[in-house]
Backbone as ProteinMPNN parsed JSONL, in Angstrom:
{"seq_chain_A": "MAESHGGAKGPAAGAHTEADGGHHGGGFPPFESSTYASQLVSLAIFFVVLYVVVSKLALPKVGGAIEARQNKIEGDLAEAQKLKDQSEAALKAYESELAAARARAQAIGNESRDKANAQADAERKTLEEQLAAKLAGAEKTIASTRASAMSNVRAIAADSAGQIVQQLTGVVPDAASVNAAVDASLKG", "coords_chain_A": {"N_chain_A": [[192.145, 194.71, -102.319], [193.543, 194.579, -104.408], [195.138, 192.434, -104.088], [197.33, 189.642, -104.837], [197.707, 186.271, -105.548], [200.176, 185.111, -104.79], [201.585, 187.192, -103.718], [201.167, 188.253, -101.048], [202.204, 188.056, -97.639], [202.596, 186.081, -94.67], [200.671, 185.033, -91.808], [197.931, 185.619, -91.956], [197.478, 185.927, -94.541], [196.508, 183.883, -96.258], [194.381, 180.929, -96.545], [194.525, 178.287, -94.252], [194.959, 174.746, -93.708], [195.821, 173.59, -91.524], [195.744, 173.509, -88.099], [196.701, 176.012, -85.734], [198.536, 175.049, -84.053], [199.981, 172.992, -85.486], [201.101, 169.68, -86.348], [199.79, 167.18, -84.264], [200.823, 164.715, -83.944], [199.48, 162.183, -83.792], [197.866, 160.701, -85.798], [195.259, 159.014, -87.654], [192.021, 159.957, -86.345], [190.079, 157.998, -85.479], [191.547, 155.829, -84.958], [192.966, 156.435, -82.705], [194.277, 155.614, -79.509], [193.207, 156.913, -77.224], [190.645, 157.517, -77.655], [189.092, 155.247, -77.702], [187.311, 154.109, -75.892], [185.157, 156.064, -75.713], [184.314, 155.786, -78.253], [183.598, 153.081, -78.374], [181.317, 153.166, -76.591], [179.63, 154.908, -78.076], [179.322, 153.338, -80.386], [177.968, 151.11, -79.353], [175.679, 152.206, -78.435], [174.601, 153.104, -80.862], [174.282, 150.631, -82.211], [172.328, 149.557, -80.52], [170.231, 151.345, -80.92], [169.867, 150.949, -83.633], [169.096, 148.238, -83.706], [166.635, 148.44, -82.321], [165.222, 149.981, -84.01], [165.113, 148.419, -86.28], [163.977, 146.005, -85.374], [161.516, 146.914, -84.368], [160.405, 148.412, -86.487], [161.261, 147.782, -89.231], [161.594, 145.016, -89.463], [158.835, 143.982, -88.839], [157.586, 144.972, -91.093], [158.739, 143.733, -93.233], [158.396, 141.05, -92.45], [155.616, 141.048, -92.474], [155.205, 141.529, -95.135], [156.343, 139.142, -96.183], [154.869, 137.175, -94.985], [152.258, 137.791, -96.087], [152.969, 137.368, -98.843], [153.449, 134.562, -98.593], [150.824, 133.768, -97.87], [149.501, 134.529, -100.123], [150.607, 132.895, -102.111], [149.975, 130.367, -100.96], [147.092, 130.559, -101.211], [146.96, 130.836, -103.918], [147.845, 128.289, -104.663], [145.983, 126.721, -103.51], [143.657, 127.452, -104.939], [144.436, 126.774, -107.472], [144.667, 123.987, -107.043], [141.961, 123.389, -106.603], [140.841, 124.193, -108.995], [141.93, 122.362, -110.736], [140.936, 119.989, -109.59], [138.19, 120.499, -110.3], [138.381, 120.597, -113.111], [139.29, 117.953, -113.648], [137.028, 116.548, -112.612], [135.204, 117.56, -114.548], [136.299, 116.573, -116.771], [136.031, 113.836, -116.329], [133.166, 113.627, -116.116], [132.552, 114.399, -118.818], [133.766, 112.319, -120.159], [132.178, 110.29, -119.182], [129.736, 110.922, -120.157], [130.217, 111.038, -122.817], [130.71, 108.208, -123.263], [128.243, 107.215, -122.591], [126.748, 108.464, -124.577], [127.855, 107.167, -126.874], [127.087, 104.605, -126.346], [124.295, 105.0, -126.448], [124.052, 105.654, -129.078], [124.975, 103.394, -130.232], [123.089, 101.629, -129.48], [120.763, 102.733, -130.658], [121.641, 102.613, -133.346], [121.77, 99.728, -133.562], [119.092, 99.117, -133.125], [117.849, 100.415, -135.197], [118.994, 99.064, -137.335], [117.957, 96.498, -136.881], [115.278, 96.981, -137.101], [115.215, 97.755, -139.771], [116.082, 95.394, -140.984], [114.029, 93.647, -140.187], [111.964, 95.006, -141.405], [112.707, 94.704, -144.101], [112.711, 92.039, -144.329], [109.957, 91.492, -143.998], [108.939, 92.861, -146.196], [110.251, 91.349, -148.262], [109.083, 88.792, -147.88], [106.453, 89.509, -148.333], [106.582, 90.335, -151.02], [107.588, 87.973, -152.113], [105.395, 86.388, -151.729], [103.497, 87.622, -153.253], [104.852, 87.291, -155.743], [104.767, 84.408, -155.749], [102.046, 84.057, -155.994], [101.457, 85.444, -158.354], [102.997, 83.766, -160.126], [101.721, 81.32, -159.703], [99.261, 82.002, -160.876], [100.115, 82.548, -163.495], [101.074, 80.094, -164.149], [98.772, 78.618, -164.135], [97.516, 79.884, -166.199], [99.181, 79.291, -168.214], [98.877, 76.501, -168.215], [96.193, 76.314, -168.957], [96.281, 77.509, -171.399], [97.887, 75.862, -172.685], [96.383, 73.41, -172.518], [94.209, 74.375, -174.037], [95.599, 74.86, -176.371], [96.458, 72.341, -176.922], [94.18, 70.919, -177.238], [93.28, 72.222, -179.569], [95.352, 71.527, -181.129], [95.032, 68.818, -181.276], [92.653, 68.638, -182.64], [93.335, 69.91, -184.896], [95.523, 68.314, -185.755], [94.03, 65.793, -186.068], [92.341, 66.595, -188.192], [94.14, 67.141, -190.052], [95.519, 64.753, -190.424], [93.494, 63.151, -191.33], [93.063, 64.455, -193.847], [95.46, 63.991, -194.932], [95.536, 61.229, -195.205], [93.481, 60.71, -196.834], [94.357, 62.01, -199.164], [96.47, 60.557, -199.838], [95.487, 57.963, -200.024], [93.009, 58.185, -201.186], [90.645, 57.538, -200.09], [88.323, 58.247, -197.646], [88.96, 58.406, -194.441], [87.557, 56.927, -191.357], [86.389, 58.939, -188.573], [86.7, 58.014, -186.039], [88.899, 56.154, -185.974], [90.911, 57.841, -186.951], [90.936, 59.732, -184.762], [91.814, 58.075, -182.816], [94.394, 57.381, -183.712], [95.623, 59.78, -183.557], [95.423, 60.453, -180.852], [97.111, 58.467, -179.746], [99.475, 59.113, -180.884], [99.912, 61.655, -179.68], [100.177, 61.239, -176.955], [102.422, 59.723, -176.831]], "CA_chain_A": [[191.514, 194.147, -103.451], [194.625, 194.358, -105.338], [196.025, 191.342, -103.744], [197.393, 188.592, -105.794], [197.826, 185.102, -104.945], [201.486, 184.824, -104.25], [202.201, 188.367, -103.161], [201.003, 188.522, -99.637], [203.085, 187.125, -96.804], [202.2, 186.21, -93.168], [199.665, 184.062, -91.489], [196.595, 186.047, -92.355], [197.319, 186.075, -95.994], [195.741, 182.697, -97.001], [193.643, 179.959, -95.658], [195.386, 177.092, -93.898], [194.187, 173.588, -93.312], [196.369, 173.104, -90.364], [195.461, 174.285, -86.896], [197.871, 176.856, -85.291], [199.579, 174.151, -83.222], [200.697, 172.2, -86.337], [200.69, 168.355, -86.291], [199.944, 166.723, -82.908], [201.633, 163.519, -84.041], [198.701, 161.06, -83.581], [197.306, 159.969, -87.051], [193.868, 158.959, -87.959], [191.483, 159.91, -84.976], [189.395, 156.776, -85.012], [192.621, 154.823, -84.409], [193.768, 156.835, -81.567], [193.715, 154.806, -78.352], [192.549, 157.715, -76.141], [189.15, 157.734, -77.842], [188.531, 153.894, -77.92], [186.162, 153.93, -74.86], [183.975, 156.775, -76.092], [183.904, 155.257, -79.523], [182.766, 151.745, -78.155], [180.051, 153.427, -76.111], [178.901, 155.359, -79.339], [179.046, 152.156, -81.309], [176.966, 150.172, -78.657], [174.399, 153.008, -78.437], [174.241, 153.05, -82.221], [173.732, 149.343, -82.494], [171.014, 149.252, -79.709], [169.181, 152.124, -81.47], [169.642, 150.332, -84.94], [168.476, 146.994, -83.427], [165.33, 148.716, -81.969], [164.425, 150.543, -85.159], [164.992, 147.324, -87.274], [163.146, 145.134, -84.876], [160.22, 147.454, -84.327], [159.826, 149.042, -87.648], [161.59, 147.193, -90.595], [161.239, 143.598, -89.504], [157.568, 143.704, -88.907], [156.96, 145.194, -92.41], [159.298, 142.635, -94.067], [157.666, 139.996, -91.959], [154.221, 141.119, -93.068], [155.219, 141.269, -96.629], [156.704, 137.675, -96.423], [153.531, 136.384, -94.582], [151.331, 138.123, -97.147], [153.355, 136.672, -100.051], [153.192, 133.198, -98.362], [149.405, 133.461, -97.857], [148.974, 134.637, -101.478], [151.077, 131.672, -102.614], [149.089, 129.176, -100.574], [145.764, 130.86, -101.794], [146.939, 130.491, -105.364], [147.936, 126.865, -104.823], [144.609, 126.171, -103.168], [142.764, 127.871, -106.045], [144.914, 125.972, -108.61], [144.248, 122.611, -106.85], [140.526, 123.511, -106.75], [140.538, 124.29, -110.46], [142.493, 121.136, -111.223], [139.954, 118.974, -109.224], [137.068, 120.894, -111.028], [138.696, 120.159, -114.492], [139.351, 116.512, -113.558], [135.614, 116.181, -112.489], [134.464, 117.888, -115.642], [136.777, 115.525, -117.699], [135.409, 112.45, -115.922], [131.804, 113.846, -116.553], [132.554, 114.489, -120.18], [133.993, 111.015, -120.672], [131.099, 109.261, -118.956], [128.634, 111.326, -121.127], [130.662, 110.484, -124.234], [130.618, 106.812, -123.309], [126.838, 106.975, -122.637], [126.263, 108.844, -125.909], [128.205, 106.126, -127.754], [126.212, 103.439, -125.958], [123.054, 105.117, -126.883], [124.225, 105.587, -130.541], [125.173, 101.969, -130.794], [121.801, 100.958, -129.334], [119.965, 103.279, -131.779], [122.131, 101.925, -134.57], [121.432, 98.314, -133.629], [117.642, 99.023, -133.262], [117.46, 100.725, -136.526], [119.407, 97.963, -138.186], [116.956, 95.285, -136.569], [114.089, 97.361, -137.654], [115.398, 97.74, -141.147], [116.101, 94.079, -141.34], [112.724, 93.129, -140.049], [111.052, 95.446, -142.547], [113.177, 94.202, -145.395], [112.249, 90.575, -144.371], [108.522, 91.511, -144.33], [108.737, 93.235, -147.536], [110.769, 90.18, -149.02], [108.016, 87.793, -147.719], [105.216, 89.919, -149.073], [106.977, 90.238, -152.383], [107.683, 86.522, -152.495], [104.051, 85.757, -151.758], [102.894, 88.234, -154.516], [105.465, 86.548, -156.845], [104.25, 83.159, -155.872], [100.515, 84.156, -156.474], [101.578, 85.616, -159.838], [103.503, 82.495, -160.711], [100.643, 80.286, -159.736], [98.417, 82.434, -161.909], [100.884, 82.37, -164.722], [101.099, 78.481, -164.388], [97.284, 78.143, -164.489], [97.169, 80.452, -167.553], [99.904, 78.497, -169.221], [98.284, 75.125, -168.338], [94.903, 76.387, -169.701], [96.558, 77.919, -172.714], [98.472, 74.607, -173.192], [95.219, 72.578, -172.799], [93.52, 74.768, -175.202], [96.401, 74.694, -177.597], [96.538, 70.93, -177.258], [92.869, 70.534, -177.78], [93.305, 72.599, -180.934], [96.431, 70.815, -181.94], [94.394, 67.561, -181.589], [91.634, 68.769, -183.673], [94.057, 70.287, -186.29], [96.215, 66.967, -186.128], [93.028, 64.811, -186.599], [91.935, 67.09, -189.469], [95.363, 67.047, -191.096], [95.797, 63.281, -190.622], [92.407, 62.645, -192.135], [93.293, 64.816, -195.204], [96.677, 63.342, -195.616], [95.123, 59.839, -195.508], [92.584, 60.944, -198.106], [95.104, 62.419, -200.407], [97.354, 59.488, -200.158], [94.756, 56.678, -200.404], [91.9, 58.604, -201.941], [89.504, 56.997, -199.341], [88.01, 59.19, -196.47], [89.068, 57.513, -193.188], [86.54, 57.28, -190.464], [86.852, 59.803, -187.642], [87.151, 57.318, -184.738], [90.253, 55.629, -186.245], [91.806, 59.024, -187.021], [91.105, 60.253, -183.42], [92.566, 57.123, -181.983], [95.718, 57.349, -184.135], [96.208, 61.139, -183.073], [95.673, 60.351, -179.355], [98.227, 57.563, -179.48], [100.688, 59.876, -181.273], [100.16, 62.79, -178.735], [100.554, 60.46, -175.817], [103.555, 59.181, -176.805]], "C_chain_A": [[192.602, 193.846, -104.61], [195.534, 193.162, -105.043], [196.237, 190.334, -104.722], [197.775, 187.276, -104.982], [199.328, 184.752, -104.4], [202.076, 186.031, -103.613], [202.056, 188.634, -101.667], [201.757, 187.677, -98.842], [202.468, 187.288, -95.488], [201.084, 185.135, -93.19], [198.413, 184.385, -91.87], [196.505, 186.151, -93.854], [196.54, 185.051, -96.714], [195.169, 181.812, -96.031], [194.627, 178.719, -95.518], [194.481, 175.972, -93.413], [194.751, 173.119, -91.994], [195.849, 174.042, -89.224], [196.763, 175.028, -86.379], [198.866, 175.951, -84.626], [200.291, 173.286, -84.156], [200.25, 170.726, -86.094], [200.818, 167.931, -84.848], [200.596, 165.368, -82.822], [200.922, 162.265, -83.923], [198.373, 160.17, -84.668], [195.853, 160.084, -87.107], [193.137, 158.957, -86.751], [190.76, 158.701, -84.512], [190.316, 155.648, -84.447], [193.347, 155.23, -83.212], [193.291, 156.086, -80.303], [193.197, 155.594, -77.223], [191.121, 157.878, -76.392], [188.469, 156.473, -78.014], [187.255, 153.848, -77.012], [184.9, 154.763, -75.259], [183.439, 156.307, -77.469], [183.072, 153.87, -79.385], [181.46, 152.107, -77.572], [179.22, 153.91, -77.253], [178.523, 154.265, -80.169], [177.967, 151.282, -80.647], [175.634, 151.03, -78.639], [173.762, 153.012, -79.846], [173.579, 151.808, -82.673], [172.51, 149.012, -81.734], [169.973, 149.958, -80.512], [168.856, 151.397, -82.968], [168.747, 149.025, -84.722], [166.968, 147.284, -83.089], [164.575, 149.237, -83.077], [164.193, 149.372, -86.101], [163.877, 146.428, -86.82], [161.706, 145.588, -84.761], [159.564, 147.963, -85.574], [159.976, 148.245, -88.978], [161.175, 145.828, -90.557], [159.805, 143.284, -89.535], [156.947, 143.887, -90.288], [157.513, 144.101, -93.313], [158.6, 141.319, -93.778], [156.244, 139.899, -92.479], [154.214, 140.935, -94.439], [155.466, 139.744, -96.786], [155.431, 136.886, -96.147], [152.449, 136.584, -95.661], [151.625, 137.341, -98.436], [153.109, 135.176, -99.845], [151.728, 132.841, -98.438], [148.794, 133.523, -99.293], [149.368, 133.302, -102.331], [150.137, 130.411, -102.227], [147.713, 129.325, -101.081], [145.826, 130.471, -103.161], [147.039, 128.97, -105.501], [146.662, 126.149, -104.586], [143.646, 126.382, -104.363], [143.206, 126.902, -107.17], [144.508, 124.44, -108.397], [142.6, 122.39, -107.096], [140.11, 123.422, -108.208], [140.849, 122.964, -111.091], [141.409, 120.115, -110.917], [138.652, 119.173, -110.035], [137.261, 120.343, -112.505], [138.689, 118.643, -114.607], [137.871, 116.004, -113.557], [134.994, 116.479, -113.697], [134.963, 116.857, -116.746], [136.103, 114.116, -117.525], [133.858, 112.492, -116.404], [131.691, 113.749, -118.099], [132.831, 113.025, -120.681], [132.855, 110.065, -120.371], [129.925, 109.66, -119.859], [128.942, 110.886, -122.541], [130.391, 108.907, -124.287], [128.965, 106.466, -123.35], [126.193, 107.394, -124.046], [126.664, 107.653, -126.881], [127.373, 104.919, -127.576], [124.842, 103.672, -126.571], [123.032, 105.12, -128.494], [124.303, 104.108, -131.125], [123.818, 101.304, -130.616], [120.716, 101.415, -130.437], [120.346, 102.589, -133.089], [121.586, 100.432, -134.656], [119.804, 98.174, -133.85], [117.198, 99.459, -134.671], [117.825, 99.706, -137.587], [118.398, 96.67, -137.961], [115.707, 95.874, -137.276], [114.116, 97.311, -139.202], [115.38, 96.252, -141.727], [114.768, 93.367, -141.275], [111.793, 93.587, -141.103], [111.434, 94.911, -143.906], [112.637, 92.736, -145.477], [110.74, 90.542, -144.604], [108.253, 91.878, -145.701], [109.108, 92.007, -148.464], [109.619, 89.081, -149.01], [106.776, 88.146, -148.444], [105.421, 89.813, -150.613], [107.039, 88.696, -152.866], [106.244, 85.897, -152.625], [103.289, 86.28, -153.024], [103.499, 87.5, -155.716], [104.88, 85.139, -156.96], [102.775, 83.118, -156.48], [100.63, 84.395, -157.96], [102.07, 84.388, -160.644], [102.559, 81.356, -160.801], [99.608, 80.624, -160.773], [98.856, 82.304, -163.246], [100.877, 80.784, -165.11], [99.705, 78.051, -164.841], [97.046, 78.722, -165.86], [97.893, 79.611, -168.551], [99.336, 77.133, -169.376], [96.924, 75.187, -169.132], [95.155, 76.754, -171.19], [97.091, 76.668, -173.43], [97.382, 73.554, -173.498], [94.409, 73.065, -173.998], [94.163, 74.631, -176.512], [96.388, 73.184, -177.988], [95.243, 70.392, -177.736], [92.796, 70.978, -179.326], [94.302, 71.92, -181.805], [95.789, 69.348, -182.299], [93.464, 67.609, -182.647], [92.344, 69.089, -185.062], [94.753, 68.993, -186.731], [95.23, 65.984, -186.781], [92.496, 65.334, -187.915], [93.029, 66.834, -190.457], [95.615, 65.559, -191.367], [94.724, 62.675, -191.516], [92.569, 63.189, -193.609], [94.473, 64.283, -195.784], [96.322, 61.96, -196.133], [94.349, 59.78, -196.721], [93.379, 61.215, -199.293], [95.957, 61.212, -200.842], [96.535, 58.254, -200.69], [93.559, 57.055, -201.299], [90.567, 58.186, -201.191], [89.468, 57.895, -198.01], [88.086, 58.21, -195.247], [87.956, 57.923, -192.183], [87.149, 58.15, -189.268], [87.27, 59.123, -186.42], [88.536, 56.805, -184.768], [91.236, 56.729, -186.309], [92.108, 59.562, -185.585], [91.961, 59.252, -182.599], [94.032, 57.101, -182.411], [96.341, 58.676, -183.492], [96.366, 60.989, -181.64], [96.835, 59.515, -179.04], [99.483, 58.404, -179.803], [101.0, 61.047, -180.191], [100.563, 62.255, -177.384], [101.999, 60.106, -175.707], [104.835, 58.813, -177.2]], "O_chain_A": [[192.475, 193.021, -105.515], [196.557, 192.949, -105.694], [195.307, 190.121, -105.5], [198.125, 187.352, -103.805], [199.392, 183.988, -103.437], [203.101, 185.864, -102.952], [202.945, 189.289, -101.124], [202.01, 186.552, -99.275], [201.912, 188.328, -95.134], [200.663, 184.523, -94.172], [197.677, 183.441, -92.155], [195.428, 186.465, -94.36], [195.94, 185.362, -97.743], [195.42, 181.904, -94.83], [195.337, 178.261, -96.414], [193.426, 176.186, -92.815], [194.13, 172.251, -91.381], [195.57, 175.221, -89.446], [197.856, 174.544, -86.673], [200.061, 176.228, -84.726], [201.296, 172.756, -83.684], [199.113, 170.525, -85.669], [201.822, 168.255, -84.213], [200.899, 164.905, -81.723], [201.594, 161.234, -83.938], [198.56, 158.96, -84.541], [195.255, 161.075, -86.688], [193.433, 158.063, -85.958], [190.784, 158.367, -83.328], [189.957, 154.762, -83.673], [194.227, 154.525, -82.719], [192.093, 155.942, -80.06], [192.744, 154.979, -76.258], [190.386, 158.319, -75.509], [187.316, 156.496, -78.446], [186.187, 153.523, -77.529], [183.768, 154.286, -75.17], [182.252, 156.436, -77.768], [182.107, 153.581, -80.094], [180.474, 151.474, -77.947], [178.13, 153.367, -77.433], [177.395, 154.262, -80.661], [177.113, 150.755, -81.361], [174.562, 150.459, -78.84], [172.542, 152.934, -79.986], [172.555, 151.802, -83.357], [171.685, 148.243, -82.228], [168.934, 149.37, -80.812], [167.7, 151.313, -83.381], [167.795, 148.782, -85.464], [166.103, 146.507, -83.493], [163.37, 148.998, -83.155], [163.121, 149.324, -86.704], [162.972, 146.081, -87.579], [160.779, 144.816, -85.005], [158.341, 147.953, -85.711], [159.018, 148.054, -89.727], [160.471, 145.385, -91.464], [159.469, 142.329, -90.236], [156.008, 143.194, -90.68], [156.75, 143.577, -94.126], [158.253, 140.565, -94.687], [155.753, 138.837, -92.862], [153.335, 140.259, -94.974], [154.73, 139.135, -97.561], [154.987, 136.062, -96.946], [151.807, 135.621, -96.082], [150.736, 136.745, -99.045], [152.619, 134.523, -100.766], [151.365, 131.793, -98.971], [147.852, 132.822, -99.662], [148.577, 132.749, -103.095], [149.661, 129.626, -103.047], [147.111, 128.298, -101.394], [144.896, 129.829, -103.65], [146.383, 128.401, -106.373], [146.279, 125.19, -105.255], [142.894, 125.469, -104.702], [142.339, 126.26, -107.763], [144.1, 123.737, -109.322], [142.107, 121.415, -107.663], [139.188, 122.703, -108.592], [140.077, 122.487, -111.923], [140.964, 119.42, -111.83], [138.038, 118.184, -110.436], [136.359, 119.696, -113.038], [138.138, 118.1, -115.565], [137.502, 115.158, -114.372], [134.145, 115.655, -114.039], [134.162, 116.351, -117.531], [135.714, 113.416, -118.46], [133.359, 111.536, -116.998], [130.8, 113.066, -118.604], [132.128, 112.574, -121.586], [132.567, 109.155, -121.149], [129.178, 108.781, -120.288], [128.09, 110.447, -123.314], [129.891, 108.406, -125.294], [128.512, 105.566, -124.057], [125.271, 106.762, -124.56], [125.805, 107.207, -127.642], [126.987, 104.268, -128.547], [124.248, 102.755, -127.139], [122.083, 104.634, -129.111], [123.827, 103.727, -132.194], [123.404, 100.511, -131.462], [119.949, 100.628, -130.992], [119.505, 102.066, -133.82], [121.043, 99.997, -135.672], [119.301, 97.321, -134.581], [116.26, 98.896, -135.236], [117.115, 99.499, -138.571], [118.131, 95.928, -138.907], [115.131, 95.13, -138.071], [113.154, 96.879, -139.838], [114.774, 95.952, -142.756], [114.41, 92.593, -142.163], [110.979, 92.84, -141.647], [110.577, 94.691, -144.762], [112.183, 92.278, -146.525], [110.258, 89.669, -145.326], [107.403, 91.268, -146.35], [108.329, 91.68, -149.359], [109.273, 88.541, -150.061], [106.116, 87.317, -149.07], [104.586, 89.299, -151.357], [106.547, 88.332, -153.934], [105.961, 85.049, -153.471], [102.587, 85.549, -153.723], [102.763, 87.116, -156.625], [104.535, 84.688, -158.052], [102.407, 82.284, -157.308], [100.018, 83.687, -158.76], [101.555, 84.078, -161.718], [102.542, 80.561, -161.741], [99.106, 79.747, -161.477], [98.061, 81.973, -164.127], [100.691, 80.373, -166.255], [99.513, 77.26, -165.765], [96.388, 78.057, -166.66], [97.35, 79.246, -169.594], [99.282, 76.604, -170.487], [96.571, 74.258, -169.859], [94.395, 76.388, -172.086], [96.8, 76.436, -174.603], [97.408, 72.897, -174.539], [93.986, 72.283, -174.849], [93.565, 74.363, -177.554], [96.32, 72.813, -179.16], [95.213, 69.486, -178.568], [92.336, 70.235, -180.193], [94.136, 71.758, -183.014], [95.98, 68.795, -183.382], [93.437, 66.731, -183.509], [91.983, 68.609, -186.136], [94.634, 68.585, -187.886], [95.492, 65.421, -187.844], [92.199, 64.491, -188.762], [92.805, 66.357, -191.57], [95.907, 65.193, -192.506], [94.999, 61.808, -192.345], [92.242, 62.454, -194.541], [94.558, 64.111, -197.0], [96.685, 61.544, -197.233], [94.527, 58.898, -197.561], [93.093, 60.682, -200.365], [96.123, 60.917, -202.025], [96.901, 57.629, -201.685], [93.156, 56.232, -202.121], [89.482, 58.493, -201.684], [90.5, 58.199, -197.411], [87.277, 57.289, -195.138], [87.493, 59.063, -192.16], [88.352, 58.053, -189.025], [88.176, 59.625, -185.755], [89.296, 56.943, -183.81], [92.333, 56.589, -185.768], [93.254, 59.813, -185.212], [92.757, 59.672, -181.759], [94.883, 56.826, -181.565], [97.452, 58.641, -182.963], [97.424, 61.382, -181.148], [97.541, 59.835, -178.085], [100.448, 58.382, -179.039], [102.154, 61.339, -179.877], [101.339, 62.941, -176.72], [102.655, 60.184, -174.669], [105.516, 58.082, -176.482]]}, "name": "protein", "num_of_chains": 1, "seq": "MAESHGGAKGPAAGAHTEADGGHHGGGFPPFESSTYASQLVSLAIFFVVLYVVVSKLALPKVGGAIEARQNKIEGDLAEAQKLKDQSEAALKAYESELAAARARAQAIGNESRDKANAQADAERKTLEEQLAAKLAGAEKTIASTRASAMSNVRAIAADSAGQIVQQLTGVVPDAASVNAAVDASLKG"}
């Protein structure tokens, strides 16, 4: 136990990395020509085993994943196309409904305008008839008032003319000559 690292001498004193025979003179073992055949057989067996493992286990899983991914993509594309077709159909239906609604609104507007115009014309005609009746009544009233006023004017004029002639001449004129003079004056 009291050994030190540099104090012991001999082959059993320390660990050696070399085999007892020393260097064999070859180099790196995979590059030695005496082991090529066994290395090639081992390599061929390894690649055959690797090929079998990859083709039986790994490739089916990868192929299944690729196929599942492709199926999902195709399903998503089909669903997207279906939704696009539905949205286009809905848009066309909306546009046709909008056009129909506009046409109905236009027809209702035209109908309302025509009704309003017809009603306004009927009211205007009724009002014109009422105004014409009132105007005819007013003209009759005016004519009767004028006739009454004119008959009063004639009587007043005949009275006034008789008094004027009496004042100027001092003679009372006869009623027939005064009436004839007033009639002539009123006519013309």
